[in-house]
C-alpha positions as CSV (number, residue, x, y, z in Angstrom):
1,X,-6.5,-8.3,-46.4
2,X,-4.0,-11.0,-47.1
3,X,-2.3,-11.1,-50.5
4,X,-1.6,-14.4,-52.3
5,X,1.8,-15.4,-53.7
6,X,1.0,-14.1,-57.2
7,X,0.1,-10.7,-55.9
8,X,3.1,-10.6,-53.6
9,X,5.4,-11.3,-56.5
10,X,4.1,-8.2,-58.3
11,X,4.4,-6.1,-55.2
12,X,7.9,-7.3,-54.6
13,X,8.8,-6.5,-58.2
14,X,7.5,-2.9,-57.7
15,X,9.7,-2.7,-54.5
16,X,12.8,-3.7,-56.5
17,X,12.1,-1.4,-59.4
18,X,11.7,1.7,-57.2
19,X,14.7,0.8,-55.0
20,X,17.0,0.1,-58.0
21,X,16.0,3.3,-59.6
22,X,16.8,5.2,-56.4
23,X,20.3,3.6,-56.3
24,X,20.9,4.3,-59.9
25,X,19.8,7.9,-59.6
26,X,22.1,8.3,-56.6
27,X,25.1,6.7,-58.3
28,X,25.8,4.7,-55.1
29,X,24.1,2.3,-52.8
30,X,23.5,-1.4,-52.2
31,X,21.9,-3.4,-54.9
32,X,22.5,-6.9,-53.6
33,X,20.1,-6.8,-50.6
34,X,17.4,-5.1,-52.8
35,X,17.5,-8.0,-55.3
36,X,17.9,-10.7,-52.6
37,X,15.6,-9.7,-49.8
38,X,12.8,-7.7,-51.3
39,X,10.5,-10.7,-51.0
40,X,11.0,-10.9,-47.3
41,X,10.2,-7.2,-46.6
42,X,7.3,-7.3,-49.0
43,X,5.7,-10.3,-47.2
44,X,6.1,-8.5,-43.8
45,X,4.6,-5.2,-44.9
46,X,1.9,-6.6,-47.1
47,X,0.6,-9.4,-45.0
48,X,1.7,-9.0,-41.4
49,X,2.7,-5.6,-40.2
50,X,-0.2,-3.7,-38.6
51,X,0.4,0.0,-39.1
52,X,0.4,1.8,-35.7
53,X,0.8,-1.5,-33.8
54,X,3.7,-3.5,-35.2
55,X,7.2,-2.3,-36.0
56,X,9.9,-3.2,-38.6
57,X,13.6,-2.6,-38.0
58,X,16.1,-3.0,-40.8
59,X,19.2,-3.9,-38.9
60,X,21.2,-4.3,-42.1
61,X,21.0,-0.6,-42.7
62,X,22.9,-0.7,-45.9
63,X,19.7,-1.9,-47.5
64,X,18.1,1.5,-46.9
65,X,17.0,1.8,-50.6
66,X,14.9,-1.3,-50.0
67,X,13.4,0.1,-46.9
68,X,12.6,3.5,-48.4
69,X,11.0,1.9,-51.4
70,X,8.7,-0.2,-49.3
71,X,7.8,2.7,-47.0
72,X,7.1,4.9,-50.0
73,X,4.8,2.3,-51.6
74,X,3.1,1.6,-48.2
75,X,2.0,5.2,-47.8
76,X,4.7,6.6,-45.5
77,X,5.6,10.2,-46.0
78,X,9.3,10.0,-46.6
79,X,9.7,12.4,-49.5
80,X,11.0,11.7,-53.0
81,X,13.1,8.6,-53.5
82,X,15.2,10.5,-56.0
83,X,16.7,12.4,-53.1
84,X,18.3,9.1,-51.9
85,X,21.9,9.7,-50.8
86,X,21.8,13.4,-51.8
87,X,22.5,16.4,-49.6
88,X,19.4,17.1,-47.6
89,X,17.6,14.0,-48.9
90,X,17.1,10.4,-47.7
91,X,20.3,9.4,-45.9
92,X,22.5,6.5,-47.1
93,X,21.5,4.5,-43.9
94,X,18.2,4.7,-42.2
95,X,17.8,7.3,-39.4
96,X,15.1,7.5,-36.8
97,X,12.8,10.4,-37.4
98,X,12.1,9.5,-41.0
99,X,8.5,8.4,-41.2
100,X,8.3,4.6,-40.7
101,X,12.0,4.2,-39.7
102,X,12.1,2.8,-36.1
103,X,15.9,2.8,-35.6
104,X,19.0,4.5,-36.8
105,X,21.0,1.6,-38.3
106,X,24.2,1.3,-40.2
107,X,26.7,0.1,-37.6
108,X,25.9,-3.6,-37.8
109,X,24.2,-5.3,-34.9
110,X,22.7,-2.1,-33.5
111,X,19.3,-2.7,-35.2
112,X,18.9,-6.1,-33.6
113,X,19.5,-4.5,-30.2
114,X,17.0,-1.7,-31.0
115,X,14.4,-4.3,-32.0
116,X,14.9,-6.2,-28.7
117,X,14.4,-2.9,-26.9
118,X,11.2,-2.1,-28.8
119,X,9.8,-5.6,-28.1
120,X,10.7,-5.3,-24.4
121,X,9.0,-1.9,-24.2
122,X,5.9,-3.5,-25.7
123,X,5.9,-6.2,-23.1
124,X,6.4,-3.7,-20.3
125,X,3.4,-1.7,-21.5
126,X,1.3,-4.8,-21.9
127,X,0.6,-4.2,-25.6
128,X,0.3,-6.9,-28.3
129,X,2.5,-5.3,-30.9
130,X,5.0,-7.4,-32.8
131,X,8.5,-6.3,-33.8
132,X,10.0,-7.7,-37.0
133,X,13.7,-7.3,-37.7
134,X,15.7,-8.1,-40.8
135,X,19.4,-8.8,-40.2
136,X,22.4,-9.8,-42.3
137,X,25.4,-12.1,-41.9
138,X,27.3,-9.0,-40.8
139,X,24.8,-8.1,-38.1
140,X,25.1,-11.6,-36.6
141,X,28.9,-11.5,-36.6
142,X,29.0,-8.4,-34.4
143,X,29.4,-9.0,-30.6
144,X,26.4,-6.8,-29.7
145,X,24.2,-9.3,-31.6
146,X,25.3,-12.2,-29.4
147,X,24.6,-10.1,-26.3
148,X,21.1,-9.0,-27.3
149,X,20.2,-12.5,-28.6
150,X,20.9,-14.1,-25.3
151,X,19.0,-11.3,-23.5
152,X,16.0,-11.7,-25.7
153,X,15.9,-15.4,-25.1
154,X,16.2,-15.0,-21.3
155,X,13.3,-12.4,-21.3
156,X,11.1,-14.7,-23.4
157,X,10.3,-11.9,-25.9
158,X,7.8,-13.9,-28.0
159,X,6.7,-10.7,-29.8
160,X,10.0,-10.5,-31.6
161,X,10.7,-12.0,-35.0
162,X,14.3,-11.9,-36.3
163,X,14.7,-12.8,-40.0
164,X,18.2,-13.6,-41.2
165,X,18.9,-12.7,-44.8
166,X,21.1,-15.8,-45.1
167,X,23.0,-15.3,-48.3
168,X,26.5,-16.4,-47.1
169,X,28.3,-13.4,-48.5
170,X,29.8,-10.2,-47.0
171,X,32.0,-7.5,-48.6
172,X,35.2,-9.4,-48.4
173,X,33.8,-12.6,-49.7
174,X,32.3,-15.6,-47.9
175,X,30.4,-14.7,-44.7
176,X,32.4,-15.6,-41.6
177,X,29.3,-16.6,-39.6
178,X,31.3,-19.7,-39.0
179,X,29.2,-21.3,-36.3
180,X,25.8,-23.1,-36.5
181,X,23.7,-19.9,-36.1
182,X,20.3,-21.7,-35.8
183,X,21.7,-24.0,-33.2
184,X,23.1,-21.0,-31.3
185,X,19.8,-19.3,-31.5
186,X,18.0,-22.4,-30.2
187,X,20.5,-22.7,-27.3
188,X,19.8,-19.0,-26.5
189,X,16.1,-19.9,-26.1
190,X,14.7,-18.9,-29.5
191,X,12.3,-20.8,-31.7
192,X,14.0,-21.5,-35.0
193,X,12.4,-21.7,-38.5
194,X,13.9,-22.4,-41.9
195,X,12.5,-20.9,-45.1
196,X,13.4,-20.1,-48.7
197,X,13.6,-16.3,-48.5
198,X,12.2,-16.0,-52.1
199,X,9.2,-18.4,-51.6
200,X,6.1,-16.5,-50.4
201,X,4.3,-19.7,-49.3
202,X,7.3,-20.4,-47.0
203,X,7.5,-16.9,-45.7
204,X,3.8,-16.6,-45.0
205,X,3.8,-19.9,-43.2
206,X,6.8,-19.0,-41.0
207,X,5.6,-15.5,-40.2
208,X,2.1,-16.6,-39.4
209,X,3.2,-18.9,-36.5
210,X,6.1,-16.8,-35.3
211,X,4.7,-15.1,-32.2
212,X,3.0,-15.9,-28.9
213,X,5.0,-19.1,-28.3
214,X,6.9,-18.1,-25.1
215,X,10.1,-17.3,-26.9
216,X,11.4,-15.0,-29.7
217,X,11.5,-16.5,-33.2
218,X,14.5,-16.7,-35.5
219,X,13.8,-17.3,-39.2
220,X,16.7,-18.5,-41.3
221,X,15.8,-17.2,-44.7
222,X,18.0,-18.5,-47.5
223,X,18.5,-15.9,-50.2
224,X,20.8,-15.0,-53.1
225,X,22.6,-11.7,-52.9
226,X,22.1,-9.8,-56.2
227,X,19.5,-12.3,-57.3
228,X,18.9,-12.4,-61.1
229,X,21.8,-10.1,-61.8
230,X,25.1,-11.0,-63.5
231,X,26.8,-10.8,-60.1
232,X,24.3,-13.0,-58.2
233,X,25.8,-14.8,-55.3
234,X,29.1,-12.9,-55.3
235,X,30.6,-10.3,-52.9
236,X,30.7,-7.8,-55.8
237,X,26.9,-7.7,-55.7
238,X,26.9,-6.1,-52.3
239,X,27.4,-2.5,-53.5
240,X,26.8,-0.9,-56.9
241,X,29.1,-2.9,-59.3
242,X,26.5,-3.5,-62.0
243,X,26.8,-1.5,-65.3
244,X,24.3,1.2,-65.9
245,X,22.8,-0.8,-68.8
246,X,22.3,-3.8,-66.6
247,X,20.7,-1.6,-63.9
248,X,18.3,-0.3,-66.5
249,X,17.4,-3.8,-67.7
250,X,16.7,-4.9,-64.1
251,X,14.6,-1.8,-63.4
252,X,12.5,-2.3,-66.5
253,X,12.2,-6.0,-65.8
254,X,10.7,-5.3,-62.3
255,X,8.4,-2.4,-63.1
256,X,4.9,-3.6,-62.1
257,X,1.9,-1.3,-62.4
258,X,-0.2,-4.1,-60.9
259,X,2.3,-4.2,-58.0
260,X,2.0,-0.4,-57.5
261,X,-1.7,-0.6,-57.5
262,X,-1.7,-3.4,-54.9
263,X,0.5,-1.4,-52.6
264,X,-2.1,1.4,-52.7
265,X,-4.4,-1.0,-50.8
266,X,-1.7,-1.3,-48.1
267,X,-1.2,2.5,-48.1
268,X,-4.8,3.0,-47.3
269,X,-4.2,1.7,-43.8
270,X,-1.2,3.9,-43.2
271,X,-1.1,5.3,-39.6
272,X,-0.1,8.8,-38.9
273,X,3.6,9.5,-38.4
274,X,5.0,8.3,-35.1
275,X,6.5,10.7,-32.7
276,X,7.5,9.4,-29.3
277,X,5.5,10.8,-26.4
278,X,7.4,10.8,-23.2
279,X,5.6,10.8,-19.8
280,X,5.7,14.2,-18.1
281,X,7.3,14.3,-14.6
282,X,8.6,17.4,-12.8
283,X,11.7,16.1,-11.0
284,X,12.4,19.5,-9.5
285,X,9.6,18.9,-7.1
286,X,11.4,16.0,-5.6
287,X,13.4,17.1,-2.5
288,X,16.3,15.4,-0.7
289,X,15.1,13.0,2.0
290,X,17.5,14.7,4.5
291,X,19.2,18.0,5.1
292,X,22.8,16.8,5.4
293,X,24.9,18.9,3.1
294,X,28.3,18.5,4.5
295,X,31.0,16.0,5.4
296,X,32.4,13.4,3.0
297,X,30.4,11.4,0.5
298,X,30.7,9.7,-2.8
299,X,28.6,11.1,-5.6
300,X,27.4,7.5,-6.5
301,X,26.0,7.3,-2.9
302,X,24.3,10.7,-3.3
303,X,23.0,9.7,-6.7
304,X,21.5,6.6,-5.3
305,X,19.8,8.5,-2.5
306,X,18.2,11.0,-4.9
307,X,17.3,8.4,-7.5
308,X,15.5,6.4,-4.8
309,X,13.5,9.6,-3.9
310,X,12.7,10.1,-7.6
311,X,11.4,6.6,-8.0
312,X,9.4,6.7,-4.7
313,X,7.8,9.9,-6.0
314,X,6.7,8.2,-9.2
315,X,9.4,9.1,-11.7
316,X,8.6,7.1,-14.9
317,X,12.1,5.6,-15.2
318,X,13.0,2.1,-16.3
319,X,16.4,1.4,-14.7
320,X,19.0,-1.2,-15.2
321,X,22.6,-2.1,-15.1
322,X,25.2,-4.4,-16.6
323,X,25.6,-6.5,-13.5
324,X,26.7,-3.5,-11.3
325,X,23.5,-1.9,-10.0
326,X,24.4,-1.8,-6.4
327,X,28.0,-0.7,-7.1
328,X,26.9,2.2,-9.2
329,X,23.9,3.3,-7.0
330,X,21.5,2.6,-9.9
331,X,19.6,-0.2,-8.1
332,X,17.9,1.2,-5.0
333,X,15.2,0.4,-2.5
334,X,12.5,1.6,-4.9
335,X,13.8,-0.6,-7.7
336,X,11.8,-3.8,-8.5
337,X,13.0,-6.4,-11.1
338,X,11.3,-6.7,-14.5
339,X,11.0,-10.4,-15.3
340,X,8.8,-12.5,-17.6
341,X,6.0,-13.3,-18.0
342,X,4.5,-10.3,-16.1
343,X,7.1,-7.6,-17.0
344,X,6.0,-5.6,-14.0
345,X,8.6,-3.5,-12.1
346,X,11.1,-0.8,-13.1
347,X,14.5,-2.4,-13.1
348,X,16.3,-4.7,-15.6
349,X,19.4,-6.8,-14.9
350,X,21.1,-6.8,-18.3
351,X,23.8,-9.2,-17.1
352,X,27.4,-8.4,-18.2
353,X,26.3,-6.9,-21.5
354,X,27.1,-3.2,-21.7
355,X,26.7,-2.9,-25.4
356,X,23.4,-4.8,-25.4
357,X,22.2,-2.5,-22.6
358,X,23.0,0.6,-24.7
359,X,21.3,-0.7,-27.9
360,X,18.2,-2.1,-26.0
361,X,17.8,1.2,-24.1
362,X,17.7,3.0,-27.5
363,X,14.8,0.8,-28.6
364,X,13.0,1.4,-25.4
365,X,13.5,5.2,-25.7
366,X,12.1,5.1,-29.3
367,X,9.0,3.4,-27.9
368,X,8.5,6.3,-25.5
369,X,10.0,4.9,-22.3
370,X,12.6,6.6,-20.2
371,X,15.4,4.2,-19.6
372,X,18.6,4.6,-17.6
373,X,21.4,2.1,-17.4
374,X,24.6,1.9,-15.4
375,X,28.1,0.5,-15.3
376,X,31.6,1.7,-14.5
377,X,32.8,4.7,-16.5
378,X,35.7,2.7,-18.0
379,X,33.3,0.2,-19.5
380,X,31.4,3.0,-21.3
381,X,33.7,2.2,-24.1
382,X,31.9,-1.1,-24.6
383,X,28.7,0.7,-25.4
384,X,30.0,3.8,-27.1
385,X,28.4,2.9,-30.5
386,X,25.0,2.8,-28.9
387,X,25.6,6.1,-27.0
388,X,26.5,7.7,-30.3
389,X,23.3,6.4,-32.0
390,X,21.2,7.7,-29.1
391,X,22.8,11.1,-29.5
392,X,22.3,11.1,-33.2
393,X,18.7,10.0,-32.8
394,X,17.9,12.5,-30.1
395,X,16.9,9.7,-27.7
396,X,16.6,10.7,-24.0
397,X,18.5,7.7,-22.6
398,X,20.3,8.3,-19.3
399,X,23.7,6.7,-18.5
400,X,24.9,6.4,-15.0
401,X,28.7,5.9,-14.9
402,X,30.4,5.5,-11.6
403,X,34.0,4.8,-10.5
404,X,35.0,7.9,-12.5
405,X,38.8,8.3,-12.1
406,X,42.2,6.9,-11.1
407,X,41.1,6.9,-7.5
408,X,39.6,3.5,-8.2
409,X,43.1,2.7,-7.0
410,X,44.0,-1.0,-6.4
411,X,41.8,-2.3,-9.2
412,X,44.6,-1.0,-11.4
413,X,44.8,0.9,-14.7
414,X,42.3,-1.4,-16.5
415,X,39.6,0.0,-14.2
416,X,40.9,3.5,-14.0
417,X,39.2,5.8,-16.6
418,X,41.4,8.5,-18.1
419,X,40.2,9.2,-21.7
420,X,36.6,8.1,-21.3
421,X,35.2,11.3,-19.7
422,X,36.6,13.7,-22.3
423,X,35.7,11.2,-25.0
424,X,32.1,11.3,-23.9
425,X,32.1,15.1,-24.0
426,X,33.2,14.9,-27.7
427,X,29.9,13.2,-28.7
428,X,27.6,15.8,-30.2
429,X,24.2,16.1,-28.5
430,X,25.2,14.2,-25.4
431,X,25.1,16.2,-22.2
432,X,27.7,15.0,-19.7
433,X,27.4,15.8,-16.0
434,X,30.1,15.3,-13.4
435,X,28.6,16.6,-10.2
436,X,30.6,17.6,-7.1
437,X,27.8,17.7,-4.5
438,X,24.2,16.8,-3.8
439,X,22.8,20.0,-5.4
440,X,24.7,19.1,-8.6
441,X,23.6,15.5,-8.4
442,X,20.0,16.5,-8.1
443,X,20.4,19.0,-11.0
444,X,22.0,16.3,-13.2
445,X,19.0,14.0,-12.6
446,X,16.4,16.7,-13.0
447,X,18.0,18.0,-16.2
448,X,18.4,14.5,-17.7
449,X,14.7,13.7,-17.0
450,X,13.5,17.1,-18.3
451,X,15.5,16.9,-21.5
452,X,13.7,14.7,-24.1
453,X,15.8,15.7,-27.0
454,X,19.2,14.2,-26.1
455,X,20.8,11.6,-24.0
456,X,22.6,12.4,-20.7
457,X,25.5,10.8,-18.9
458,X,25.9,11.3,-15.2
459,X,29.5,10.6,-14.0
460,X,29.9,9.6,-10.4
461,X,32.8,8.9,-8.0
462,X,33.3,5.7,-6.0
463,X,35.5,7.5,-3.4
464,X,34.1,9.8,-0.7
465,X,35.3,13.4,-0.7
466,X,34.5,16.6,1.1
467,X,31.3,18.2,0.0
468,X,31.7,21.8,-1.0
469,X,28.1,23.3,-0.9
470,X,26.7,25.2,-3.8
471,X,26.2,28.8,-2.7
472,X,22.7,30.2,-2.6
473,X,21.7,31.9,-5.8
474,X,24.2,30.0,-8.0
475,X,22.7,28.8,-11.3
476,X,23.9,25.3,-11.9
477,X,21.9,25.2,-15.2
478,X,24.6,27.5,-16.8
479,X,27.0,24.6,-16.7
480,X,29.5,26.4,-14.5
481,X,29.3,28.8,-11.6
482,X,31.6,30.2,-8.8
483,X,31.4,27.8,-6.0
484,X,34.3,29.4,-4.0
485,X,34.5,33.2,-4.6
486,X,37.6,35.3,-4.2
487,X,37.5,37.9,-1.5
488,X,39.9,40.3,-3.2
489,X,38.6,43.0,-5.5
490,X,40.5,41.6,-8.5
491,X,40.5,37.9,-9.3
492,X,44.0,36.8,-10.2
493,X,43.4,33.1,-10.6
494,X,40.4,31.0,-11.5
495,X,40.5,27.3,-10.9
496,X,38.0,25.2,-12.8
497,X,37.2,21.7,-11.5
498,X,34.6,19.0,-11.7
499,X,33.4,16.2,-9.4
500,X,35.8,15.1,-6.7
501,X,38.4,17.7,-7.9
502,X,36.2,20.6,-6.8
503,X,37.1,19.9,-3.1
504,X,40.8,19.7,-4.1
505,X,40.5,23.0,-6.0
506,X,39.0,24.8,-3.0
507,X,41.9,23.6,-0.8
508,X,44.4,24.9,-3.4
509,X,42.5,28.3,-3.6
510,X,42.7,28.6,0.2
511,X,46.4,27.9,0.0
512,X,46.9,30.6,-2.6
513,X,45.0,33.4,-0.9
514,X,42.1,35.7,-1.4
515,X,42.6,36.5,-5.1
516,X,41.7,33.0,-6.2
517,X,38.2,31.8,-7.1
518,X,37.0,28.2,-7.8
519,X,34.5,27.4,-10.6
520,X,32.6,24.1,-10.6
521,X,31.8,23.1,-14.1
522,X,29.4,20.1,-13.9
523,X,28.4,20.4,-17.6
524,X,31.0,21.6,-20.2
525,X,28.4,21.7,-23.0
526,X,25.9,23.8,-21.0
527,X,28.7,26.3,-20.1
528,X,29.8,26.4,-23.7
529,X,26.3,27.7,-24.7
530,X,26.5,30.7,-22.4
531,X,27.1,34.3,-23.6
532,X,30.6,35.8,-23.6
533,X,29.8,38.2,-20.8
534,X,29.1,35.3,-18.4
535,X,32.0,33.3,-19.6
536,X,34.4,36.2,-19.0
537,X,33.0,36.7,-15.5
538,X,33.5,33.1,-14.7
539,X,36.9,32.7,-16.2
540,X,38.7,35.7,-14.8
541,X,42.5,36.0,-14.5
542,X,44.9,33.1,-15.1
543,X,42.7,30.0,-15.6
544,X,43.7,26.6,-14.3
545,X,41.6,23.4,-14.9
546,X,41.9,20.4,-12.5
547,X,40.3,17.1,-13.5
548,X,41.5,13.5,-13.1
549,X,41.2,12.8,-16.8
550,X,43.0,13.6,-20.1
551,X,44.1,17.2,-20.1
552,X,44.0,18.4,-23.7
553,X,40.3,19.4,-24.0
554,X,40.5,21.8,-21.1
555,X,42.7,24.1,-23.0
556,X,39.5,25.4,-24.6
557,X,39.0,27.3,-21.4
558,X,42.2,27.1,-19.4
559,X,45.8,28.5,-19.5
560,X,47.1,25.5,-17.6
561,X,45.7,22.1,-16.8
562,X,46.3,19.5,-14.0
563,X,45.2,16.3,-15.6
564,X,46.4,12.8,-16.4
565,X,47.8,11.9,-19.8
566,X,48.9,8.3,-19.1
567,X,47.3,5.2,-17.9
568,X,47.0,4.9,-14.1
569,X,48.8,2.6,-11.7
570,X,47.6,0.1,-9.1
571,X,47.7,1.2,-5.5
572,X,45.7,2.8,-2.8
573,X,43.4,5.4,-4.3
574,X,44.8,8.4,-2.4
575,X,48.3,7.3,-3.2
576,X,47.5,7.0,-6.9
577,X,45.8,10.4,-6.8
578,X,48.9,12.1,-5.2
579,X,51.3,10.2,-7.5
580,X,49.8,11.9,-10.5
581,X,50.0,15.4,-9.0
582,X,46.6,15.8,-7.5
583,X,48.0,17.3,-4.3
584,X,47.2,20.7,-2.8
585,X,50.7,21.8,-2.1
586,X,52.1,20.6,-5.4
587,X,49.3,22.3,-7.5
588,X,49.6,25.5,-5.4
589,X,53.4,25.7,-6.1
590,X,52.9,25.0,-9.8
591,X,50.3,27.8,-10.1
592,X,52.5,30.3,-8.2
593,X,55.4,29.5,-10.6
594,X,53.2,30.1,-13.6
595,X,51.8,33.5,-12.5
596,X,55.1,35.0,-11.3
């Protein structure tokens, strides 16, 4: 049923009362958006959102009390609102996994990107679901918002409605959305509407005609932050600056038993809790298209060959890249572009929009798709916030990062990653693979596809290097294994290496003699989870780690580290490599000096 303006006013009052009570009970939270934007969210949930079909994303995640209040009234099983902001209760910003919450939001701008990903996923699947997203001035000020806005316009996502809570205020005062936002949206290919955000006739009219017009819709909804409070229209209204007595007055003023009763009609249509269902695919059945396991090759090339075999075998992956697909090996023969209006295919060109790519892939993963996206490793910094949200939300996004070390060479230090690889390994619930050969490349892809509870990053080289084969019987899934065994009865030195440095480590071991073994460690996190007996077997004797990245993290396992703790230099890749000490003779001499 459709509710009229009088009914919606009562329903919105009920939303405010419950949200304000949650904030007051918590002793912290954000009152301004509750008072200013409750009418917008009420109109969406009461009159437009079809449970189980449409989705709502609160990009301005500081308004979580508002979202939780609506969800509770609309029948979602979110628990007790009195647990808001308390240990073990409803978190201070929305997190995916709570019934009815479609995105982990808080870092501003992320929710807009997630909404674009959800809308794109709906198009790819051929559904008719609509995605509504409420954003703030702060969201639109973030760079990721600009990236995803232009992407959504280019992809003609006419099932996406972005509502701007346009109150002109942020924490420090006047909002610095200092350009003509509606004009910018129109230039990006969006339909633009203007409404009074507290006028239900306006809101109903705008939302009724917002979809199916060949372009996404942007609704500029004028509101007053902290509406009807003593701090209305001021920056102070953003948080909880009202006195307890005024909070009580506002709560009592908004209590509406009629509103509660009307929400029960909405709750009657509640759909069961959403849990993403990912398509099953056994990647281990996909074999290499050839038997070549020697010579020199880059792991980006190996990854591209295996990825093409996966896609040809029907792997349910939606790929993409931030304008570097051929360079990273992420765009292959079996890739076909996804373009409007058909949205067929399996590959997206995101343009030079790394952060947008990360946020959009998160939305796609929430919708049950299996996205992978690629760029150079050094540019993973641009999308780090989105990677962190994927890990926090347990989303199985796959990142393909190539050009993984200082051997990028002549492109110079701006393109030579040093701290990015250990930095990615620091993110909880993100598995980082740096393979050294085709067996490890295949394992990285197989594990990333099989793991539906966390994202994975596959780190690949641009330069070719000698392939050291994985011995028969070695278990790559343990994260580390002996790739070059010692022949002496007692292991005196163990050299750990990853990726391209494994070949270097083997050359050092041969130089040092038969009491030295080499361990390939493609996944630090998987190895960390092994039992002590296995770890002690693998890390015997004096342990040296070799990796062309920041050295400090390796001291978790090693007695000495050959790494790089400065920015790189421009020059031929091999020369740069040697300049920073990645040289067989130099490393062998250093190890001998240390074990004397």
